[in-house]
Structures are given as structure tokens and as C-alpha cells.
C-alpha positions as MATLAB code, in Angstrom:
seq = 'MTKVVKFGGSSLADAKQFKKVIDIIKADSDRKFIVPSAPGKRFDEDTKVTDMFIKLYDLAAKGKSLDSQISKIKERYDDIIKGLKIKDYTLDDEFKAIKTELEYNPTCDYAASRGEYLNGLIMAKYLGYEFVDPKDIIFFNEEHGLNSYKTEKKVVERLKGVKHAVIPGFYGSDKEGQVMTFSRGGSDITGSIIAGAIRADVYENWTDVSGFLVADPRIVENPVGIDMITYRELRELSYMGASVLHEDAIFPVRSAGIPINIRNTNRPKDEGTWIVESTCHKPEYVITGIAGKRGFCAVSISKALMNAEIGFGQKVLQAFGDNDISFEHIPSGIDTMTVVVHEDEFVTKEQKVVSAIHRLTDPDSVEIESDLALIAVVGRGMKSTRGTAGRIFAALSHANVNVRMIDQGSSELNIIIGVENEDFEKAIKSIYDIFVTTRL';
ca = [
     -81.125  -84.653 -129.538;
     -84.841  -85.268 -130.032;
     -87.319  -86.130 -127.305;
     -90.922  -87.240 -127.666;
     -92.826  -86.096 -124.606;
     -96.177  -87.476 -123.469;
     -98.280  -85.860 -120.739;
    -101.023  -87.748 -118.911;
    -104.503  -86.568 -118.032;
    -103.635  -85.523 -114.485;
    -100.877  -83.325 -115.938;
    -103.410  -81.521 -118.143;
    -106.506  -81.489 -115.932;
    -106.800  -77.698 -115.769;
    -105.022  -74.459 -116.692;
    -102.758  -74.609 -113.623;
    -101.466  -78.044 -114.626;
    -101.297  -76.973 -118.271;
     -98.921  -74.152 -117.305;
     -96.638  -76.625 -115.525;
     -96.533  -78.690 -118.705;
     -95.724  -75.663 -120.847;
     -92.865  -74.736 -118.499;
     -91.499  -78.289 -118.738;
     -91.622  -78.228 -122.541;
     -89.935  -74.829 -122.761;
     -87.243  -75.818 -120.249;
     -85.671  -78.248 -122.741;
     -85.361  -77.416 -126.437;
     -84.983  -81.124 -127.208;
     -88.665  -81.699 -126.314;
     -89.915  -81.341 -129.876;
     -92.890  -83.680 -130.263;
     -95.650  -83.461 -127.675;
     -98.339  -86.109 -127.075;
    -101.164  -84.890 -124.798;
    -103.888  -86.919 -123.109;
    -107.399  -85.639 -122.418;
    -107.937  -83.609 -119.221;
    -108.073  -85.902 -116.203;
    -109.532  -85.402 -112.753;
    -108.942  -82.049 -111.020;
    -109.916  -83.564 -107.665;
    -110.957  -86.988 -106.374;
    -114.687  -86.597 -107.042;
    -114.163  -85.069 -110.483;
    -114.866  -86.818 -113.802;
    -112.278  -87.422 -116.502;
    -113.137  -85.708 -119.780;
    -112.880  -89.021 -121.650;
    -115.624  -90.425 -119.408;
    -117.696  -87.302 -120.072;
    -117.364  -87.924 -123.816;
    -118.322  -91.585 -123.408;
    -121.457  -90.447 -121.588;
    -122.094  -88.092 -124.513;
    -121.905  -91.064 -126.875;
    -124.359  -93.027 -124.708;
    -126.837  -90.158 -125.000;
    -126.331  -89.989 -128.767;
    -126.789  -93.751 -129.170;
    -130.118  -93.481 -127.346;
    -131.228  -90.535 -129.465;
    -131.307  -88.142 -126.509;
    -130.376  -84.452 -126.425;
    -126.641  -83.761 -126.320;
    -126.757  -80.073 -125.437;
    -126.436  -80.272 -121.654;
    -123.540  -82.754 -121.688;
    -121.722  -80.838 -124.428;
    -122.019  -77.669 -122.337;
    -120.412  -79.427 -119.360;
    -117.520  -80.686 -121.470;
    -117.057  -77.368 -123.242;
    -116.890  -75.603 -119.894;
    -113.822  -77.681 -118.973;
    -112.002  -76.578 -122.112;
    -113.184  -72.973 -121.901;
    -111.739  -72.791 -118.383;
    -108.377  -74.031 -119.679;
    -108.362  -71.543 -122.572;
    -109.316  -68.709 -120.227;
    -106.713  -69.728 -117.641;
    -104.007  -69.802 -120.310;
    -105.163  -66.370 -121.545;
    -105.310  -67.456 -125.181;
    -106.948  -64.502 -126.915;
    -109.519  -64.752 -129.718;
    -109.630  -68.540 -129.603;
    -112.593  -70.852 -129.035;
    -113.530  -74.446 -129.737;
    -117.081  -73.536 -130.767;
    -116.737  -74.883 -134.308;
    -115.120  -78.086 -133.060;
    -117.982  -78.781 -130.664;
    -120.523  -78.131 -133.425;
    -118.732  -80.683 -135.602;
    -118.628  -83.197 -132.733;
    -122.356  -82.760 -132.098;
    -123.186  -83.244 -135.780;
    -121.044  -86.366 -136.065;
    -122.563  -87.962 -132.963;
    -126.109  -87.152 -134.029;
    -125.717  -88.731 -137.465;
    -122.946  -91.306 -137.051;
    -122.389  -92.050 -133.352;
    -119.451  -94.302 -132.470;
    -117.919  -94.710 -129.032;
    -114.343  -94.571 -130.334;
    -114.937  -91.228 -132.052;
    -116.499  -89.728 -128.929;
    -113.825  -91.103 -126.590;
    -111.026  -89.711 -128.774;
    -112.258  -86.117 -128.769;
    -110.743  -85.335 -125.369;
    -107.204  -85.791 -126.667;
    -108.056  -84.122 -129.969;
    -109.306  -80.918 -128.337;
    -106.492  -80.803 -125.793;
    -104.039  -81.159 -128.655;
    -105.575  -78.203 -130.468;
    -105.272  -76.013 -127.376;
    -101.667  -77.024 -126.746;
    -100.637  -76.499 -130.369;
    -102.265  -73.068 -130.380;
    -100.605  -72.008 -127.125;
     -97.133  -73.255 -128.073;
     -97.322  -72.219 -131.715;
     -96.524  -75.794 -132.749;
     -97.886  -77.677 -135.737;
    -100.951  -79.840 -135.003;
    -100.835  -83.365 -136.423;
    -104.010  -85.453 -136.236;
    -103.094  -89.081 -135.394;
    -106.065  -90.166 -137.498;
    -103.834  -89.436 -140.496;
    -100.705  -91.259 -139.313;
    -101.681  -94.119 -136.959;
    -103.523  -97.068 -138.476;
    -105.235 -100.170 -137.146;
    -105.880 -103.431 -138.961;
    -109.083 -105.466 -139.006;
    -108.242 -107.223 -135.737;
    -107.936 -103.884 -133.894;
    -104.182 -104.366 -133.822;
    -101.702 -101.727 -134.891;
    -100.651 -101.734 -138.538;
     -97.040 -101.076 -137.597;
     -95.587 -100.931 -141.109;
     -98.087  -98.433 -142.504;
     -98.044  -96.379 -139.308;
     -94.265  -96.018 -139.149;
     -94.087  -95.115 -142.822;
     -96.753  -92.407 -142.475;
     -95.293  -90.998 -139.253;
     -91.856  -90.643 -140.858;
     -93.335  -89.027 -143.991;
     -95.568  -86.613 -142.087;
     -92.992  -85.469 -139.538;
     -90.082  -85.154 -141.949;
     -88.841  -81.587 -141.712;
     -91.259  -80.708 -138.894;
     -89.399  -78.988 -136.059;
     -92.142  -79.079 -133.419;
     -95.534  -80.770 -133.363;
     -98.405  -81.670 -131.066;
     -99.846  -85.125 -131.751;
    -102.853  -86.117 -129.594;
    -102.680  -89.533 -127.977;
    -105.032  -92.501 -127.719;
    -106.402  -92.881 -131.253;
    -105.808  -93.472 -134.939;
    -107.999  -94.767 -137.765;
    -109.218  -98.114 -139.074;
    -109.131  -99.428 -142.657;
    -112.237  -97.414 -143.526;
    -110.763  -94.199 -142.174;
    -112.982  -94.138 -139.086;
    -111.528  -93.112 -135.734;
    -110.398  -96.056 -133.616;
    -108.907  -95.896 -130.128;
    -106.384  -97.896 -128.189;
    -107.451  -99.314 -124.822;
    -107.645  -96.813 -121.953;
    -104.275  -95.302 -121.191;
    -103.390  -95.653 -124.867;
    -101.775  -92.226 -125.138;
     -98.688  -93.961 -123.735;
     -98.706  -96.129 -126.855;
     -99.062  -93.126 -129.171;
     -95.986  -91.509 -127.656;
     -94.043  -94.734 -128.005;
     -95.088  -95.143 -131.649;
     -93.960  -91.612 -132.520;
     -90.664  -92.016 -130.654;
     -89.940  -95.347 -132.312;
     -90.815  -94.170 -135.818;
     -88.677  -91.025 -135.782;
     -85.886  -92.760 -133.817;
     -86.042  -90.276 -130.963;
     -83.229  -90.272 -128.431;
     -85.575  -90.403 -125.429;
     -89.290  -90.958 -124.831;
     -90.366  -88.966 -121.770;
     -93.645  -89.940 -120.151;
     -94.895  -87.351 -117.658;
     -97.505  -88.297 -115.082;
     -98.387  -87.572 -111.433;
     -95.831  -89.904 -109.810;
     -92.026  -89.881 -109.867;
     -91.648  -93.169 -111.704;
     -92.203  -96.765 -110.681;
     -92.229  -97.989 -107.103;
     -90.989 -101.350 -105.839;
     -94.514 -102.163 -104.618;
     -98.051 -100.788 -104.775;
     -98.336  -97.852 -102.310;
    -101.923  -98.915 -101.606;
    -100.480 -102.085 -100.064;
     -97.027 -101.086  -98.808;
     -96.626  -97.790  -96.977;
     -94.150  -95.425  -98.691;
     -92.412  -97.995 -100.917;
     -89.042  -97.009 -102.366;
     -88.765  -95.912 -105.979;
     -87.089  -97.699 -108.883;
     -84.407  -95.585 -110.555;
     -83.709  -97.966 -113.456;
     -85.568 -100.946 -114.868;
     -85.204 -103.009 -118.043;
     -87.917 -103.480 -120.657;
     -88.216 -107.143 -119.694;
     -88.628 -106.365 -116.011;
     -91.202 -103.693 -116.764;
     -93.140 -106.011 -119.040;
     -93.438 -108.550 -116.226;
     -94.507 -105.953 -113.655;
     -96.945 -104.154 -115.981;
     -98.621 -107.392 -116.969;
     -99.102 -108.270 -113.309;
    -100.700 -104.975 -112.376;
     -98.107 -102.178 -112.117;
     -99.966  -99.412 -113.918;
     -97.815  -96.285 -114.311;
     -97.285  -97.063 -118.006;
     -99.535  -98.923 -120.460;
     -97.991 -102.375 -120.921;
     -98.152 -102.168 -124.741;
     -96.187  -98.895 -124.785;
     -92.950 -100.814 -124.413;
     -92.816 -102.518 -127.813;
     -92.379  -99.633 -130.334;
     -89.434  -98.112 -128.446;
     -87.927 -101.402 -127.346;
     -87.417 -102.504 -130.942;
     -85.540  -99.259 -131.600;
     -83.528  -99.330 -128.356;
     -84.997  -96.030 -127.155;
     -85.069  -95.447 -123.375;
     -88.229  -94.298 -121.599;
     -88.040  -91.804 -118.742;
     -91.051  -91.702 -116.403;
     -91.269  -88.218 -114.830;
     -93.509  -86.302 -112.420;
     -95.179  -83.139 -113.743;
     -95.623  -81.850 -110.203;
     -91.979  -82.542 -109.280;
     -90.083  -81.916 -112.528;
     -86.642  -81.997 -110.878;
     -87.097  -85.629 -109.817;
     -85.100  -87.941 -112.085;
     -87.914  -90.503 -112.147;
     -87.486  -94.018 -113.527;
     -85.399  -94.904 -116.573;
     -86.597  -97.867 -118.634;
     -83.807  -99.319 -120.753;
     -83.049 -102.330 -122.926;
     -80.109 -103.458 -120.811;
     -77.812 -101.966 -118.211;
     -74.699 -102.622 -116.140;
     -76.276 -100.461 -113.436;
     -76.390 -102.596 -110.309;
     -79.797 -102.436 -108.599;
     -79.883 -101.287 -104.990;
     -81.992 -104.291 -104.007;
     -81.997 -107.919 -105.140;
     -85.519 -107.468 -106.475;
     -86.642 -104.694 -108.793;
     -90.344 -104.849 -108.044;
     -93.339 -106.783 -106.746;
     -96.744 -106.784 -108.422;
     -99.761 -109.039 -108.548;
    -103.413 -109.650 -109.272;
    -106.284 -111.452 -107.627;
    -108.946 -113.556 -109.294;
    -107.319 -116.605 -110.850;
    -108.107 -120.294 -110.769;
    -105.927 -123.332 -111.387;
    -107.024 -126.281 -113.510;
    -104.865 -129.299 -112.629;
    -104.765 -132.292 -114.979;
    -103.286 -135.592 -113.800;
    -102.402 -138.605 -115.923;
     -99.940 -141.428 -115.389;
     -97.013 -141.332 -117.852;
     -98.094 -137.898 -119.098;
     -94.457 -137.040 -119.792;
     -94.200 -139.859 -122.349;
     -97.311 -138.840 -124.283;
     -96.391 -136.702 -127.272;
     -98.636 -133.664 -127.777;
    -100.402 -133.912 -124.412;
     -99.834 -130.264 -123.493;
    -100.980 -129.099 -126.905;
    -104.252 -130.990 -126.512;
    -104.867 -129.470 -123.075;
    -104.313 -125.957 -124.381;
    -106.591 -126.710 -127.328;
    -109.416 -127.307 -124.844;
    -108.923 -123.779 -123.528;
    -108.322 -122.204 -126.928;
    -111.451 -123.735 -128.445;
    -113.405 -121.955 -125.705;
    -111.627 -118.608 -126.214;
    -109.804 -118.722 -122.883;
    -106.183 -117.610 -122.631;
    -103.831 -119.020 -120.016;
    -101.518 -117.172 -117.643;
     -99.050 -119.810 -116.451;
     -98.478 -123.555 -116.829;
     -96.559 -125.042 -113.896;
     -96.140 -128.793 -114.362;
     -94.774 -132.048 -112.983;
     -94.049 -135.463 -114.508;
     -97.641 -136.660 -114.324;
     -99.399 -133.337 -113.697;
    -100.041 -130.158 -115.622;
    -101.705 -127.065 -114.203;
    -103.199 -124.285 -116.302;
    -103.774 -120.974 -114.512;
    -106.523 -118.790 -115.997;
    -108.568 -115.708 -115.111;
    -111.485 -116.870 -113.006;
    -114.001 -114.439 -114.510;
    -113.217 -115.718 -118.033;
    -113.286 -119.353 -117.000;
    -116.230 -119.680 -114.616;
    -118.997 -119.634 -117.249;
    -117.191 -122.147 -119.474;
    -115.548 -124.414 -116.923;
    -117.609 -127.528 -117.661;
    -117.122 -127.143 -121.406;
    -113.378 -126.926 -120.858;
    -113.310 -129.898 -118.481;
    -115.330 -131.972 -120.958;
    -112.966 -131.006 -123.760;
    -109.926 -131.959 -121.668;
    -111.429 -135.392 -120.973;
    -112.333 -135.882 -124.625;
    -108.945 -134.800 -125.957;
    -106.553 -136.257 -123.361;
    -108.375 -138.981 -121.353;
    -106.845 -137.823 -118.030;
    -106.985 -139.651 -114.707;
    -108.469 -136.549 -113.075;
    -109.183 -132.850 -113.545;
    -109.343 -130.640 -110.461;
    -110.221 -126.941 -110.237;
    -109.022 -124.604 -107.491;
    -110.374 -121.060 -107.270;
    -109.666 -117.884 -105.230;
    -106.059 -117.728 -106.354;
    -103.917 -114.584 -106.430;
    -100.675 -114.393 -108.408;
     -97.681 -112.360 -107.263;
     -94.670 -111.655 -109.480;
     -91.325 -110.995 -107.808;
     -89.172 -109.470 -110.553;
     -85.521 -108.507 -110.674;
     -82.427 -108.852 -112.829;
     -80.442 -109.074 -109.589;
     -82.033 -112.409 -108.643;
     -80.017 -114.365 -111.194;
     -76.708 -113.549 -109.511;
     -77.971 -113.875 -105.930;
     -78.156 -117.215 -104.173;
     -81.120 -118.155 -102.041;
     -83.616 -115.637 -103.429;
     -86.444 -118.160 -103.678;
     -85.654 -119.469 -100.212;
     -85.908 -115.981  -98.735;
     -89.265 -115.442 -100.428;
     -90.702 -118.645  -99.025;
     -89.224 -117.960  -95.582;
     -90.921 -114.557  -95.558;
     -94.252 -116.054  -96.605;
     -93.981 -118.812  -94.021;
     -93.219 -116.289  -91.289;
     -96.341 -114.352  -92.342;
     -98.426 -117.565  -92.219;
     -99.110 -117.415  -95.958;
     -99.680 -120.755  -97.679;
     -98.028 -121.013 -101.108;
    -100.356 -122.786 -103.543;
     -98.289 -122.475 -106.710;
     -94.739 -121.676 -107.822;
     -93.538 -120.926 -111.352;
     -90.075 -119.743 -112.390;
     -88.571 -119.501 -115.855;
     -84.995 -120.433 -116.708;
     -84.072 -116.756 -117.147;
     -84.498 -116.268 -113.378;
     -85.922 -112.821 -114.079;
     -89.062 -113.484 -112.077;
     -90.739 -115.878 -109.694;
     -94.519 -116.285 -109.797;
     -96.188 -117.284 -106.548;
     -99.814 -118.314 -106.137;
    -101.526 -117.601 -102.800;
    -105.072 -117.357 -101.476;
    -106.889 -114.181 -102.515;
    -107.250 -113.230  -98.860;
    -103.469 -113.513  -98.336;
    -102.600 -111.304 -101.321;
    -101.682 -108.080  -99.508;
    -100.054 -109.864  -96.573;
     -97.835 -111.793  -98.984;
     -96.686 -108.671 -100.838;
     -95.891 -106.877  -97.577;
     -93.848 -109.811  -96.278;
     -91.796 -110.071  -99.490;
     -91.180 -106.313  -99.530;
     -90.099 -106.358  -95.892;
     -87.498 -109.095  -96.303;
     -85.899 -107.644  -99.452;
     -86.237 -103.898  -98.869;
     -87.129 -102.955  -95.300;
     -84.848 -105.364  -93.441;
     -82.636 -106.632  -96.312;
     -82.177 -109.950  -94.557;
];
């Protein structure tokens, strides 16, 4: 069996955490390919090393001295090396190279990627594993998207015959060979890419929580955990704000049918959450999870006999697309169509969009409603349970929450509910209570 194992920044914040990670790796001989993040926060007021490197880039871009900031960053790594008691090993030459690169060719992606790079060097040295620079095996195309074909081919070629390797997360290279990063949290994607390419049996993702929770613990006190979730369910929850795993980390392993196991570095005996393609495992609750976001607005278009007009919806979406605005949901009626968008993207272009809608579709009216929050209630158990939607609306009514929008696909995997921004937390609590706390 082969496992690809990714460790987050909180798991590698200092030497004490590093030792926990080493113990976890050594406890299972199947953990052969390790993907480390940059050191995270050691305490609440601390600064993540990636943010320290971004500040270093800002100084370089302004032509200011880098020495003081480099010393602060180097101190973090020196403390880890000292705490691990790695003899006759320093990163002095690496920091000299970083300083030279940023003085003569400063790019933010290069600077931001150095946290993972240096952590990978330390881990490879300590474990005696081979170090593989992702710059040589992960490739982006011109649109900043992953070049999946080239990447998979190179990963397979490079790791063929390699028994153990450390591969830093978060970055690769562009068409010109320059370092390019994923979005923040992108080490999750690196681990998924490696696991998918080598057809690993399991992709373990170690962090500071024991898997996914049914609801956000900042909203619901001590929510229960999720022991198993499907890729589709996770995709819905991640997109709507659940943030344990980067939402794009699902795709490389999903296509290969590889399960993901979310684990807790600080509680390694916890089973965590298993993310799978499909399962006959019956969930404990009707719903798998609740997640949501604030800050949406709804653009409602009305026109008599809209349903008989061929291409009407396409024209409406063209008005948004021409202004570089993506949509979230499109609930509709016979003579109405509503497009839900992010308010911060829409507010500066709203009149352009409204004008385009009038020009392209000649509607009877266009109305805009703001201060909308979207909540996704997700669960494979909803399809086989009668009255799920009714229970949701009963809970919201009991909590005096006004429902402004409803959207449900034919798969019955999720129900999207729109409420006032100010009712966001109250709505989530009421839904959690009826399905989990009281199980009415």
C-alpha cells in the first residue's frame, strides 16, 4: 500500500509539531510520499511564514533592504533545525540564493513558495528521504490553470522507483520555468496531484482538526464530526465555505477513485473524516453538513411568456459574462429568472449589467436585492428521507428567519436557502438543532 501524506502549516509550525509529524510518518511504513506546508502560526498572535515571505517580497519590490526580514524568517527555521537536533546543517546558502533572486528578479509567487521549499529541505534531511522540487514536476498553463497532462506524466517519470520522497506543497512552474503558486492552501492540491498521478491507495491530509464538522464551530457550539462524506458532498460544502480542505484538492484524486482521510496531527489516533467517491455507509444524520456565505445579491428579471422565448436565459447570462461576473445560482419561475451573484463583484458594475439585460432581453422589469446570505444544507441521506425541506423551513420559521430564496437540484444532494445577512448564523443554528440536536 502507498499513502501520500500532506501536513498543514499548523502541523509544522515549530520543532515540537515537527516531531509529532515525524512520529506519524514513522508509525506507518505505507506513508511514503510527504507533502509539507510552510510553518504556520505557533500561537494566535504569531505570523505565518508564508506571510513573512510575502512581506519580504513587498520590501524587495520597493527596493528596500531585505536583511532584517530575512533574519526574522531564518530564525524560525533555525529554531526548527535546532529543536530537531540536526547536526552540521544550515539553510545559509538557501537564504543567500533567495535574497539574490528577490533583489534582481522579485516575484511574489517565488517569495511565497519559499516557505514550503525550505520546510521540505529540512524534512527530507531529517527523514533521509529524497527531496523532489515541485518546480520540476508540476506545471501551469498560460491561464494559471494546472497542465494536468504534463504534470501527471512528469510526476510518474520522476517518482518511478523512488521509495520515499518529500515534495513541498503549494507551487510549481509556468511555461517559462518561473515559480508559480496555487491559491492559498494550495498544498492540499499538491498532495492530491501526487496521489492521483502515482495512483496511491490513500491520500492523508493532516491538519489541526479531526476532520470535517457538520457545522462551523464558530457558529454552532461543539458540532458533531463527519466520519464519512462523498466527493460530491464535500464539493458543495467546500464551495460554500467549509475550509478544512482546499476545494480544488478533490479533483485529482476523485478522477482516480482515491479516498482522502482528514486527520489531526495533535490527536493522531482519531479516525478523522473519510472522503470517498461513493459509499453504502448510512449517515448518522439525514444531513451531512451545513455551510454558507454572506454577501450575495439577487438580480430578478421578469418578462411575460419568458418560458416561450428561446435563448432568453443565455442572453441574461451573456449580460453578466460580458462584464466578467460569474453567477452562483439561478432559481427561476415561468415568467421570472433570478441570478444570484457575489455582491462585491457586482456592485461596481450593476448598472452596466442592468443596461445589458434590457438591451439583450427587453424585460418587463429588473429588480436587485442585496444583503443576501446563502446556506447549503447537504446530505446524501436527504434523497431517501421524506419531508427534509419541510423540516428546514419549519426550523427557520420557528427561529423567525425569513426565507428569501430556495434552490434545489434534481439530485436532491443539497438545498440552497437564501436569507438576510443578519439572519445567517441564526438560520444555521436552527437547521443544525432540528437535524442533529433534537432530531425531530
